[in-house]
Structure formats: structure tokens, C-alpha cells
C-alpha positions as CSV (number, residue, x, y, z in Angstrom):
1,X,108.7,78.7,72.9
2,X,110.2,80.7,75.8
3,X,109.2,78.0,78.3
4,X,110.4,75.1,76.1
5,X,112.9,72.8,78.0
6,X,116.4,72.6,76.5
7,X,117.0,69.2,74.7
8,X,120.8,69.1,75.3
9,X,122.8,70.5,78.2
10,X,122.0,73.3,80.6
11,X,122.9,77.0,80.7
12,X,122.7,79.0,83.9
13,X,123.6,82.6,84.7
14,X,126.1,83.0,87.5
15,X,126.1,85.8,90.1
16,X,129.0,87.3,88.2
17,X,126.8,87.8,85.2
18,X,128.6,85.3,83.1
19,X,127.0,82.0,81.8
20,X,128.0,78.4,82.6
21,X,127.3,75.5,80.2
22,X,127.0,71.9,81.3
23,X,126.0,68.6,79.6
24,X,125.9,64.9,80.3
25,X,128.6,63.1,78.4
26,X,128.4,59.6,76.8
27,X,130.0,58.3,80.1
28,X,127.0,59.6,82.1
29,X,129.1,62.2,83.9
30,X,128.0,65.8,84.1
31,X,130.6,67.8,82.2
32,X,131.0,71.6,82.7
33,X,132.6,73.8,80.0
34,X,136.2,74.6,80.9
35,X,135.4,78.3,80.8
36,X,132.3,80.5,81.4
37,X,130.8,82.6,78.7
38,X,130.1,86.3,78.3
39,X,126.6,85.7,76.7
40,X,124.0,83.0,76.8
41,X,124.3,82.6,73.0
42,X,128.0,81.8,73.3
43,X,127.1,79.1,75.9
44,X,124.4,77.7,73.6
45,X,126.8,77.6,70.7
46,X,129.4,75.7,72.7
47,X,126.8,73.1,73.7
48,X,125.7,72.7,70.1
49,X,129.3,71.9,69.2
50,X,129.5,69.3,71.9
51,X,126.3,67.7,70.8
52,X,127.6,67.5,67.2
53,X,130.8,65.8,68.5
54,X,128.7,63.2,70.3
55,X,126.5,62.6,67.3
56,X,129.6,62.1,65.1
57,X,131.3,59.8,67.6
58,X,134.1,62.4,67.9
59,X,133.7,63.2,71.6
60,X,136.8,63.1,73.8
61,X,136.8,62.7,77.6
62,X,138.2,66.1,78.7
63,X,139.7,64.3,81.8
64,X,141.5,61.6,79.8
65,X,144.6,63.8,79.2
66,X,144.9,64.6,82.9
67,X,147.8,62.2,83.3
68,X,151.3,63.3,84.1
69,X,153.5,63.0,81.0
70,X,156.3,61.3,83.0
71,X,154.1,58.4,84.0
72,X,152.5,58.1,80.6
73,X,156.0,58.2,78.8
74,X,157.4,55.6,81.1
75,X,154.5,53.3,80.3
76,X,154.9,54.1,76.6
77,X,158.5,52.8,76.7
78,X,157.7,49.7,78.7
79,X,154.9,48.7,76.4
80,X,157.1,48.6,73.3
81,X,159.2,45.8,71.9
82,X,162.6,47.6,71.7
83,X,166.2,46.5,71.4
84,X,168.2,47.0,74.6
85,X,170.1,49.9,72.9
86,X,167.0,51.6,71.8
87,X,165.4,51.2,75.2
88,X,168.5,52.7,76.9
89,X,168.5,55.6,74.4
90,X,164.8,56.4,75.1
91,X,165.2,56.2,78.9
92,X,168.2,58.5,78.7
93,X,166.4,61.0,76.5
94,X,163.4,61.0,78.9
95,X,165.4,61.3,82.0
96,X,167.8,64.0,80.8
97,X,165.8,66.1,78.3
98,X,162.0,65.5,78.5
99,X,161.1,64.7,82.1
100,X,162.6,67.9,83.6
101,X,160.3,70.0,81.4
102,X,157.3,67.8,80.9
103,X,157.4,65.1,83.6
104,X,154.9,66.7,86.0
105,X,152.7,68.3,83.4
106,X,149.5,66.7,82.3
107,X,149.5,65.3,78.8
108,X,146.6,67.5,77.8
109,X,148.4,70.6,79.0
110,X,151.4,70.2,76.6
111,X,150.7,72.8,73.9
112,X,152.6,73.7,70.7
113,X,154.0,76.9,72.3
114,X,155.2,74.9,75.3
115,X,157.0,72.5,73.0
116,X,158.5,75.3,70.9
117,X,159.8,77.0,74.0
118,X,161.3,73.8,75.3
119,X,163.1,73.1,72.1
120,X,164.4,76.7,71.8
121,X,165.6,76.6,75.4
122,X,167.5,73.3,74.8
123,X,169.3,74.6,71.8
124,X,170.1,77.9,73.5
125,X,171.6,76.1,76.5
126,X,174.0,74.4,74.1
127,X,172.4,70.9,73.8
128,X,173.6,69.4,70.5
129,X,171.1,69.7,67.6
130,X,171.3,65.9,67.1
131,X,170.3,65.2,70.7
132,X,167.5,67.8,70.6
133,X,166.2,66.3,67.4
134,X,166.1,62.8,68.9
135,X,164.4,64.0,72.0
136,X,161.8,65.9,70.0
137,X,161.2,62.8,67.8
138,X,160.6,60.7,71.0
139,X,158.2,63.4,72.4
140,X,156.3,63.5,69.1
141,X,156.0,59.7,69.0
142,X,154.7,59.6,72.6
143,X,152.2,62.4,71.9
144,X,151.0,60.7,68.7
145,X,150.1,57.7,70.8
146,X,148.2,60.0,73.2
147,X,146.2,61.2,70.2
148,X,145.5,57.6,69.2
149,X,144.5,56.9,72.8
150,X,142.0,59.8,72.6
151,X,143.7,61.6,75.4
152,X,144.3,64.7,73.3
153,X,142.9,65.8,69.9
154,X,146.1,67.0,68.2
155,X,149.8,66.4,68.5
156,X,151.4,69.5,70.0
157,X,154.7,68.6,68.2
158,X,154.2,70.6,65.0
159,X,157.7,72.0,64.3
160,X,158.5,71.1,60.7
161,X,161.8,69.3,60.4
162,X,162.6,69.4,64.1
163,X,163.0,65.7,64.3
164,X,165.4,65.5,61.4
165,X,168.9,64.7,62.3
166,X,171.2,66.7,60.1
167,X,174.5,64.8,59.8
168,X,177.3,66.0,57.6
169,X,178.1,63.8,54.7
170,X,180.7,61.2,55.7
171,X,183.9,60.7,53.6
172,X,184.5,57.5,51.7
173,X,187.8,55.7,51.1
174,X,189.2,54.9,47.7
175,X,189.9,51.3,46.8
176,X,193.6,51.8,47.4
177,X,193.0,53.5,50.7
178,X,191.0,50.5,51.9
179,X,193.9,48.2,51.0
180,X,196.4,50.6,52.6
181,X,194.4,50.5,55.8
182,X,194.1,46.7,55.7
183,X,197.9,46.5,55.4
184,X,198.4,49.0,58.3
185,X,196.0,47.5,60.8
186,X,196.9,44.4,62.9
187,X,197.0,41.3,60.6
188,X,194.2,39.6,62.4
189,X,191.9,42.5,61.4
190,X,193.0,42.8,57.7
191,X,190.1,40.8,56.4
192,X,187.7,42.7,58.7
193,X,188.7,46.0,57.0
194,X,188.4,44.5,53.5
195,X,185.0,43.0,54.2
196,X,183.8,46.3,55.7
197,X,185.1,48.2,52.7
198,X,183.9,46.0,49.9
199,X,180.8,44.2,51.4
200,X,179.5,47.2,53.3
201,X,178.8,45.3,56.4
202,X,178.3,47.0,59.8
203,X,180.7,46.5,62.7
204,X,178.2,44.5,64.7
205,X,177.4,42.3,61.7
206,X,181.1,41.6,61.1
207,X,182.0,40.6,64.6
208,X,178.8,38.6,64.8
209,X,179.9,36.3,62.0
210,X,180.6,32.6,62.6
211,X,182.4,30.2,60.2
212,X,179.1,28.6,59.1
213,X,178.1,32.0,57.8
214,X,181.0,32.2,55.3
215,X,180.7,30.1,52.2
216,X,183.8,30.6,50.1
217,X,182.8,27.9,47.6
218,X,180.0,30.1,46.5
219,X,181.6,33.4,47.6
220,X,178.9,34.5,50.0
221,X,178.5,35.7,53.6
222,X,175.2,35.2,55.5
223,X,174.3,37.9,57.9
224,X,172.0,36.4,60.6
225,X,173.0,38.2,63.8
226,X,174.8,41.3,65.1
227,X,176.7,42.1,68.3
228,X,175.4,45.2,70.0
229,X,177.4,47.0,72.7
230,X,175.3,48.6,75.4
231,X,176.1,51.7,77.4
232,X,176.6,49.6,80.6
233,X,179.4,47.7,79.0
234,X,177.5,44.6,78.3
235,X,177.1,43.1,74.8
236,X,173.9,41.6,73.3
237,X,173.6,39.2,70.4
238,X,170.6,40.2,68.4
239,X,169.0,40.0,65.0
240,X,169.9,42.7,62.5
241,X,168.2,46.1,62.6
242,X,165.3,45.0,60.4
243,X,164.0,41.8,58.6
244,X,165.9,43.0,55.5
245,X,169.1,43.0,57.6
246,X,169.0,39.2,57.4
247,X,170.6,38.7,54.0
248,X,173.3,36.9,52.0
249,X,176.0,39.2,50.6
250,X,178.3,38.1,47.8
251,X,182.0,38.5,48.4
252,X,184.0,40.2,45.6
253,X,186.3,37.5,44.1
254,X,189.3,39.8,44.6
255,X,189.2,39.4,48.4
256,X,188.2,35.8,48.6
257,X,191.8,34.7,49.1
258,X,192.2,37.2,51.9
259,X,189.1,35.9,53.7
260,X,190.3,32.3,53.1
261,X,193.7,33.1,54.7
262,X,192.0,34.8,57.6
263,X,189.8,31.8,58.3
264,X,192.9,29.6,58.3
265,X,195.0,31.8,60.6
266,X,192.7,33.6,63.0
267,X,189.1,32.4,63.1
268,X,187.9,30.0,65.8
269,X,187.7,26.4,64.8
270,X,184.5,24.6,64.2
271,X,181.3,25.6,62.3
272,X,180.2,27.8,65.2
273,X,183.6,29.4,65.6
274,X,183.7,33.1,65.5
275,X,185.3,34.6,62.4
276,X,186.8,37.6,64.2
277,X,188.3,37.4,67.6
278,X,190.9,39.4,69.5
279,X,194.4,38.2,70.4
280,X,193.0,36.8,73.7
281,X,190.1,35.0,72.1
282,X,187.4,37.5,72.9
283,X,184.9,39.2,70.5
284,X,186.5,42.5,69.6
285,X,185.2,45.6,71.4
286,X,184.6,48.7,69.4
287,X,186.5,51.1,71.6
288,X,189.6,48.8,71.6
289,X,189.5,48.4,67.8
290,X,189.0,52.1,67.3
291,X,192.4,52.7,68.9
292,X,194.0,50.3,66.4
293,X,191.9,51.9,63.6
294,X,193.1,55.5,64.4
295,X,196.7,54.4,64.5
296,X,196.3,52.7,61.1
297,X,194.8,55.8,59.6
298,X,197.6,57.9,61.0
299,X,200.2,55.5,59.6
300,X,198.8,55.8,56.1
301,X,198.0,59.6,56.4
302,X,194.2,59.4,56.3
303,X,192.3,61.9,58.4
304,X,188.8,61.9,59.8
305,X,187.8,58.5,58.5
306,X,185.7,56.4,60.8
307,X,185.5,52.6,60.5
308,X,181.8,52.9,59.7
309,X,182.7,55.1,56.8
310,X,184.0,51.8,55.1
311,X,180.3,50.8,54.9
312,X,179.7,54.0,52.9
313,X,182.6,53.1,50.7
314,X,181.2,49.6,50.0
315,X,177.8,50.9,49.3
316,X,179.0,53.7,47.1
317,X,181.1,51.3,45.1
318,X,178.1,49.0,44.7
319,X,176.0,51.9,43.5
320,X,178.6,52.9,40.9
321,X,178.3,49.5,39.2
322,X,174.8,50.5,38.1
323,X,173.0,48.2,40.5
324,X,169.2,48.8,40.8
325,X,167.6,50.3,43.9
326,X,166.2,46.9,44.9
327,X,169.6,45.2,44.5
328,X,171.3,47.9,46.6
329,X,168.6,47.5,49.3
330,X,169.1,43.8,49.4
331,X,172.9,44.1,49.6
332,X,172.8,46.9,52.2
333,X,170.2,45.3,54.4
334,X,167.7,48.1,54.2
335,X,163.9,47.7,54.2
336,X,163.3,51.1,52.5
337,X,164.7,52.7,49.4
338,X,165.8,55.9,51.1
339,X,169.4,54.9,51.8
340,X,169.9,53.1,48.4
341,X,168.7,56.2,46.6
342,X,171.2,58.3,48.5
343,X,174.1,56.1,47.2
344,X,172.6,56.1,43.7
345,X,172.4,59.9,43.9
346,X,176.1,60.0,44.9
347,X,176.9,57.8,42.0
348,X,174.8,60.0,39.7
349,X,176.7,63.0,41.0
350,X,180.0,61.3,40.0
351,X,178.6,60.5,36.6
352,X,177.7,64.2,36.2
353,X,181.3,65.1,36.9
354,X,182.4,62.7,34.3
355,X,179.9,64.1,31.8
356,X,181.1,67.7,32.6
357,X,184.7,66.6,31.9
358,X,183.6,65.1,28.7
359,X,181.8,68.3,27.8
360,X,185.0,70.2,28.3
361,X,186.7,67.9,25.8
362,X,183.9,68.3,23.3
363,X,184.0,72.1,23.6
364,X,187.7,72.1,23.0
365,X,187.2,70.0,19.9
366,X,184.4,72.3,18.6
367,X,186.5,75.4,19.1
368,X,189.4,73.9,17.1
369,X,187.2,72.9,14.2
370,X,186.4,76.4,12.8
371,X,190.1,77.4,13.0
372,X,191.1,74.4,11.0
373,X,188.3,75.1,8.5
374,X,189.5,78.6,8.0
375,X,193.1,77.4,7.3
376,X,191.9,74.9,4.8
377,X,189.5,77.2,2.9
378,X,192.0,78.9,0.5
379,X,193.6,75.7,-0.6
380,X,190.2,73.9,-0.7
381,X,188.8,76.6,-3.0
382,X,191.8,76.4,-5.3
383,X,191.3,72.7,-5.7
384,X,187.7,73.2,-6.4
385,X,188.6,75.7,-9.2
386,X,191.2,73.3,-10.6
387,X,188.6,70.5,-10.7
388,X,186.1,72.8,-12.5
389,X,188.7,73.6,-15.1
């Protein structure tokens, strides 16, 4: 038995007294263990583990992850079908936040402690939590692909909740406030404010509307495209954010006359004419409109309300009607129920406030009842006695 030849791998004793283990991998290459071992038994056990991995088909090339993260991440972005805005965001996050720390490091050498230290340093340096969360989410996605590519065994991004962007709950406008803002803004944007507030459409969806998308006979708007403004100042006409974003939204009858008046006075002529254009005939830009929006808010005394908050207003109003999750998803243009459930939850919270107020009325009524009964008892007993007599 002592002279029996090893069936898998080799172990040899080094001049230092430690043991080296080697084996031939599925690729035919001789693979040494990354470290030497104190005893021959430890070396044998390591080889046994490698043999088990190969039998299970779970073997990973230890050199596969020896690729600089920067090169791998750049290829990762280029290989994906992304909107121009998303591609710009990813390239910016890589350039500013990920490449300085990980760019020259091999993918296989990025460990959980390395990632935790990077994130902690970013936050300590004053980088905004939202930006750090987005950068971490991108890093995690890239490393998840590295796992799928069998470059590494496990994703080193294991910080629970680190990719969640915590945004404060945005305010919503009341119905009257929407009308006040519509009156205060330039007349050519009155219908835009009303449609944002009561249809819940996004800015890019609104300024992307053409006449043929608006059917006032049936009271509907078809959302088929959106205008995206890129960081380089250019604009892009694209499909909505998801397949669910292509949808037909009913217009509340109360604002149909306003939309009709807008089409007659301000929209471009012809079926392909744009519904919303500026005074010089161009598609409105967000930064220019925001100046008009802030002035309108100041004129009516409303603070900290963004134009996008009108979308929240429309969705909250829709949820308050008792619409189902599926109906809200269709109206809002979401492919998942998450956002719809948020608005339903907000509506449920409001219903709870109503119920609490009703409970207060009930309690007041119940407290008065015993007092009234005590006042009536003497007379009531007398009548009872009279009747008995």
C-alpha cells in the first residue's frame, strides 16, 4: 500500500518542510494549489476536494478571474442593450466611483471585505447615499455576471440593502392645487399640468405626444413614445421605460374641454403635430420648463413640489377610487405590482385616517348614551310603575 501510486494529483515535500499539491485540470493544464500545506494530509484533503469538484462538474478555472475589473466592466456595459441615458449613467458610475478602486484589480481578487471597505470609504468621503447605492448595484450586477461566467464562485457584494435607494416620500398636490398651478403657469402649459396631475403621465411621455395620440371622441391618450434628455444636451425619442409603458390612458371627462382648447390653440397642426411645443415651436426642455414651474409654485404659495410629483398625485387619486392593482399597473405603465401597491397602501392609510375619525365620533356617541340613560331612569321607572298599577 505504501508504494501504491496516487490516482489523482501529486503531493511533494518542499525543502521548507511544507507540502505542495498539484493536479491536472479538465483543461489538461497542471494546476498547483494556491498555497502550500503544513502536512501531507492537508494536501491530500485539498486534492480530494478538487477531485470531487471535477466529478460534480463544479470545477472552476482558477485563472478565469485573472481579468482586470475595469476591462471586464467596460465589456459588460458594451454587451448590453441599454437606453442612452442608462448607458451614460453606468459609464459615469464606473468612471467616477468604481474604476478608481477596482479598475486595476483582478475580478477574482475583489472580496467582500474589499467591497465593504470601498462602500464605507465612499460614504465617509461625503458621496451621496443614493449615488453610492447606484454604484454598488452596478458593481453587484457586474460581479453576478462574473459568477455566471464561472470566473468567480460567489458574488462579493453581500451587503444587505446596500443597493436600495432610500428616497423620502414625495408630496402630492390636492385637486385644487393642480388647478391653481395650471392657472398660474403659462397658458400653453395649462393642459400639460392638468394631464400630468390627473393622468399621471411622465414628463417625457407628455412632451412626446402627437395629435394622433389624443382621441377626444373616446377620451383617451395613447402613450407610444417618450422624449429623453441626455446629459450631453441631446434628446432622444425612445419607447417607454418598459413594454407596459406603451398604453392607452383614459382622460377624466372634467379636463377634456381643457385638452380640446389646448389642441385648438397651441398644438402643431396635422396628425403628426406635437401636442406640446414652446413659444418658438421647439419641444419643451425640462430645465426651461422647471423655471416656469417654480415661478408658478411661488405665485400660488406651494413649496417643494416638483413637476414629477404631479404623477404621484394622479396615481394617488387613481388608487383612491378603489382601482385594482392590475388596473393601476395598466394606467401607470408599470410591469410589476410594486409601485401600484405603494399607491394602494397610501390610499389605505388615508382610509385608516377616515376610519379613526369615525371611531372618534362613535366613541363620543357611546359616552353620551349612558348619561342620557341615567337621566331617563327615574322617569322611566315611574312610568313603569304607573303602567303596572
